[in-house]
C-alpha positions in Angstrom: 49.1 134.8 171.0 47.6 135.3 167.5 44.1 133.9 167.2 43.1 131.9 164.2 39.6 131.1 162.8 39.4 127.4 162.0 35.7 127.4 161.1 36.2 127.3 157.4 39.1 124.8 157.2 36.8 122.2 155.8 35.3 122.8 152.4 31.6 122.6 151.6 30.2 120.4 148.9 27.9 121.9 146.2 25.0 120.4 148.2 25.9 121.9 151.5 23.2 124.6 151.6 20.5 121.9 151.4 22.4 119.5 153.7 22.7 122.2 156.4 19.1 123.1 156.2 18.1 119.5 156.8 20.7 118.7 159.4 18.9 118.9 162.8 21.8 117.5 164.8 24.6 119.6 163.2 26.8 116.6 163.7 29.7 117.0 161.2 32.7 115.0 160.3 35.7 115.6 158.0 36.0 113.5 154.8 38.9 114.2 152.4 38.9 117.9 153.3 35.1 118.3 153.2 32.5 118.8 155.9 29.9 116.1 155.8 27.0 115.1 158.1 27.3 112.1 160.4 23.6 112.2 161.5 20.8 114.4 160.2 18.2 113.7 162.8 18.2 110.2 164.3 20.4 107.3 163.3 17.5 104.8 163.5 15.3 106.7 161.1 18.1 107.0 158.6 19.0 103.4 158.8 15.5 102.2 158.3 15.0 104.6 155.4 17.8 102.9 153.5 16.2 99.5 154.0 12.6 100.6 153.4 12.4 103.7 151.2 14.8 106.1 149.5 17.9 107.9 150.8 20.3 110.4 149.5 24.0 110.6 150.6 26.5 113.2 149.4 29.5 111.3 147.9 31.2 114.4 146.5 34.3 114.0 148.8 35.2 110.7 147.2 38.6 110.9 145.5 38.1 111.0 141.7 40.7 110.8 139.0 40.3 111.0 135.2 42.8 108.8 133.3 43.1 109.3 129.6 45.6 108.7 126.8 46.8 105.9 124.4 48.2 103.8 127.3 45.3 104.4 129.8 44.1 100.8 129.8 47.6 99.4 130.0 48.4 101.7 132.8 45.3 100.7 134.8 45.9 97.0 134.2 49.5 97.6 135.5 48.1 99.4 138.5 45.3 97.2 139.8 45.2 93.5 140.7 42.1 92.8 138.6 42.1 92.3 134.9 40.2 95.4 133.5 41.0 94.7 129.8 37.4 93.4 129.3 35.7 96.4 131.0 33.5 97.7 128.3 32.5 101.4 127.8 29.6 102.3 129.9 30.5 99.8 132.7 32.0 100.0 136.2 34.1 97.5 138.1 35.5 97.2 141.6 39.3 97.1 142.0 42.2 97.1 144.5 45.8 98.1 144.1 49.0 97.2 146.0 52.6 98.1 146.5 55.4 95.9 145.4 55.1 93.8 148.5 51.5 92.9 147.6 50.0 95.0 150.4 46.8 96.9 149.7 47.1 100.7 149.2 43.4 101.3 148.6 40.3 100.0 146.8 37.8 101.7 144.6 36.0 101.6 141.3 36.9 102.2 137.7 34.4 103.8 135.3 34.9 103.2 131.6 33.7 106.5 130.1 34.4 105.6 126.5 36.2 108.3 124.5 36.5 110.3 127.7 38.8 107.7 129.2 38.4 106.3 132.7 37.5 107.5 136.1 39.1 106.0 139.1 37.3 106.5 142.4 39.1 105.9 145.7 38.6 106.3 149.4 41.8 108.1 150.1 44.1 110.5 148.2 46.1 108.5 145.5 47.4 111.1 143.1 51.1 110.7 144.2 50.9 106.9 143.7 49.2 107.3 140.4 51.8 109.7 139.1 54.7 107.5 140.2 53.0 104.4 138.7 52.4 106.2 135.4 56.1 106.6 134.6 56.7 105.1 131.1 53.0 105.3 130.1 51.5 107.7 127.7 48.7 108.8 129.9 47.3 112.0 131.5 46.0 111.8 135.1 43.8 114.6 136.4 42.4 114.9 139.9 38.7 115.8 139.5 37.5 115.4 143.0 36.4 119.0 143.2 35.1 119.1 139.6 32.5 116.4 139.9 29.7 116.4 142.5 27.7 113.2 143.2 24.7 112.0 145.2 24.2 108.3 146.1 20.5 107.5 145.9 19.8 104.2 147.6 16.9 102.1 148.8 13.9 100.0 147.6 12.2 103.0 146.0 15.4 104.7 144.6 14.5 103.6 141.0 10.9 104.9 141.3 12.2 108.2 142.8 14.7 108.9 140.1 12.1 108.0 137.4 9.7 110.4 139.0 12.4 113.1 139.2 12.5 113.0 135.4 15.5 110.6 134.6 14.6 108.4 131.7 16.4 105.2 130.5 16.9 103.7 134.0 14.7 100.6 133.2 17.5 99.3 131.0 20.4 100.2 133.3 22.0 97.0 134.7 24.1 96.8 137.9 27.5 98.4 137.4 26.2 100.1 134.2 26.4 103.8 133.3 23.7 106.0 131.8 24.3 109.5 130.4 21.1 111.5 130.5 19.5 114.7 131.8 17.5 115.9 134.7 15.8 119.3 134.4 17.9 120.0 131.3 21.1 119.4 133.2 23.5 116.8 132.0 24.0 114.0 134.5 25.7 110.6 134.6 23.9 107.8 136.5 25.7 104.7 137.6 24.0 101.7 139.1 26.4 101.5 142.0 26.5 102.1 145.7 27.7 101.0 149.1 24.5 99.7 150.8 24.0 96.3 149.2 20.6 97.4 148.1 19.0 98.8 144.9 20.7 102.1 144.3 22.3 104.6 142.0 25.0 107.3 142.1 24.2 110.5 140.1 27.2 112.5 138.9 26.9 116.2 137.9 28.9 119.4 137.3 29.2 121.1 140.8 27.5 124.2 139.3 24.3 122.3 138.9 24.5 120.5 142.2 21.5 122.3 143.8 19.4 121.7 140.6 20.1 118.0 141.0 19.3 117.9 144.7 16.0 119.9 144.2 14.9 117.8 141.3 15.2 114.6 143.4 13.6 116.1 146.5 10.8 117.6 144.5 9.5 114.0 144.3 8.9 114.1 148.1 7.4 117.6 147.9 4.9 116.3 145.4 3.9 113.6 147.9 5.0 110.8 145.6 7.7 109.1 147.7 9.5 109.7 151.0 13.1 110.7 150.7 15.6 111.0 153.5 19.1 112.3 153.6 21.5 110.1 155.5 24.9 110.6 157.1 28.1 108.6 157.6 26.8 106.7 160.6 23.8 105.1 158.8 26.0 104.3 155.8 28.4 102.5 158.2 25.6 100.3 159.4 24.3 99.2 156.0 27.8 98.7 154.4 28.7 96.3 157.2 25.4 94.4 156.8 26.3 94.2 153.0 29.8 92.9 153.8 31.7 95.8 152.2 35.1 96.6 153.6 36.4 100.1 154.4 40.1 101.1 154.3 41.2 102.8 157.4 38.4 101.3 159.4 38.6 97.5 158.8 42.2 97.4 157.9 45.3 99.7 157.7 46.5 100.5 154.2 50.1 100.0 153.2 50.6 103.7 153.0 49.5 104.5 156.5 50.9 101.4 158.3 53.6 102.4 160.8 54.8 98.9 161.8 55.6 95.9 159.7 53.0 93.2 159.3 50.1 95.6 160.2 49.1 96.1 156.5 47.1 93.6 154.6 47.1 91.8 151.2 44.0 91.3 149.0 43.9 87.6 150.1 43.9 88.6 153.8 40.9 90.9 153.1 38.9 88.3 151.3 39.5 90.0 147.9 41.0 86.9 146.1 38.2 87.2 143.5 39.7 90.6 142.5 43.2 89.2 142.0 44.0 88.0 138.5 47.0 86.0 137.4 45.8 85.7 133.8 47.1 89.1 132.7 50.5 90.8 132.3 52.6 91.9 135.2 51.1 94.4 137.7 52.5 95.9 140.9 52.6 93.4 143.7 52.0 90.3 141.4 55.2 88.4 142.4 54.4 88.8 146.1 50.8 87.8 145.6 51.8 84.7 143.6 54.0 83.6 146.5 51.4 84.2 149.0 48.8 82.3 147.1 51.0 79.2 147.1 51.2 79.2 150.9 48.5 78.5 153.6 46.6 81.5 154.8 47.9 83.1 157.9 45.1 85.6 158.7 41.8 86.9 157.2 39.4 89.8 157.6 36.1 87.9 158.2 32.5 88.8 158.6 31.5 87.8 162.1 28.1 87.5 163.9 28.4 87.8 167.6 25.8 86.2 170.0 23.9 88.4 172.5 23.2 92.1 172.6 26.4 93.4 174.2 28.3 95.6 171.9 31.6 93.9 171.1 33.6 97.0 170.2 37.3 96.4 169.9 36.9 93.0 171.6 39.7 90.4 171.6 38.8 87.1 170.0 39.9 83.7 171.3 40.1 80.1 170.0 38.0 78.0 172.4 40.1 74.9 171.7 43.4 76.2 173.1 42.4 79.5 174.8 44.8 81.5 172.6 44.0 85.0 171.4 43.5 84.9 167.6 42.5 88.4 166.7 40.2 91.4 167.3 37.1 93.0 166.1 37.7 96.0 163.9 34.3 97.5 163.3 30.8 96.4 164.5 27.2 97.4 164.5 23.9 96.2 166.0 21.7 95.3 163.0 18.1 96.3 163.7 16.8 94.2 160.8 18.8 91.0 161.6 18.6 91.6 165.4 22.3 90.6 165.7 25.7 92.0 166.5 27.7 92.1 163.2 31.4 92.7 162.9 34.4 92.8 160.7 37.2 91.0 162.5 40.9 90.3 161.8 41.7 86.7 162.9 44.7 84.3 162.7 44.4 81.1 160.6 46.3 77.9 161.4 47.5 75.8 158.5 45.3 77.8 156.2 42.1 77.0 158.3 39.9 79.3 160.4 39.3 78.4 164.1 36.2 76.3 164.4 35.0 77.9 167.7 35.6 81.6 168.3 34.6 83.6 171.4 34.7 87.3 172.0 35.7 88.9 175.3 33.4 91.8 175.7 33.7 94.7 178.2 30.7 96.9 178.6 29.5 99.6 180.9 26.2 99.4 182.9 25.2 102.0 185.4 28.6 103.5 185.4 30.3 100.1 186.2 32.4 98.1 183.8 31.4 94.5 183.4 32.7 91.6 181.2 31.1 88.7 179.4 31.9 86.2 176.7 30.0 85.7 173.4 30.2 83.0 170.8 31.0 84.1 167.3 30.3 82.6 163.9 32.1 83.4 160.6 29.8 84.3 157.7 31.0 83.5 154.1 28.2 85.6 152.6 27.0 89.1 153.2 24.9 89.4 156.3 22.1 91.0 154.4 21.2 91.0 150.7 18.1 91.5 148.6 17.3 90.3 145.1 16.1 93.8 144.0 19.7 94.9 144.0 20.2 93.1 140.7 16.7 93.1 139.1 16.6 94.8 135.7 14.3 96.6 135.4 13.7 97.1 139.1 10.1 96.9 140.3 8.2 100.2 140.5 6.9 100.5 144.0 
């Protein structure tokens, strides 16, 4: 049988040389065709670095699309559920988009780049859907995933680090704002965005200058000014759940990937009603969403805190009043800061109301034996963790 070499199936980002040097665990994972780190050294160290200092995460694999042309705004407003007509140049907004049945295909962000059009960032590949949706519009859609490299710089000292690295103008950059500037004579775009729920930025650069950007940031650490730590996917998973951010493919099945009917989800079922507008012209899925809004909620993806210290992975959830199973936990973490089990859970509603007393059936292994226990759960309407520095302008220099 012919042998094949599969070592280079996954692409390397422009930062891979530095990432590989710092990766002690050599724990890799695929992300949109790229090889990315899950853990660099220890998960605990990376988690606490996000919450106490400055971290760098390679977001190059994120799907990115440049949308330009006379009908670019009309096209985007037809595509997504949120009204983006008021999105000013130099600003970013969160959006979701649906199929005709009002089921979510993906979520992401739209960057208004002024005369350069718009950039749509998504978790999964969306080019086919974008091209189909653009029929009748005078727009050009270009995939630029491989043409734009990016680093997410997050944490309490991220502002101080980027200033020390030579980026000027950050003191005036508000949340969801965009700044075009330079670092070491290299053009970069900085957006005050992120996925950690903390103070943070994303720095966008031509892939040819990726190493220059990385070295400029980490030179701050080499000069002994601030500690900086690269983090992988596992630490990001922890802080995004603490911040209450949802992840397609983890917390819910997208309409494109759902195999069975009723396994996909609408924006309302995901808690994204604030990103659905009925004060703008027709968009894909609007009729279905209008009908759904007029009816009592049947299910919701909720933020759930679970008592005790037993990991509730994939646990079934029950209504204590009638003993009926009402859902399951989708993703969960143990929060070292909050000292609590936190989860995203999909649960059934009755007459538009959530169950008042929820219990999780937890199976866990101890000394090679499986045991079971029950834990009470509580729905949280707000993010589990938030800090006011996330929105401070200018942020405090620390």
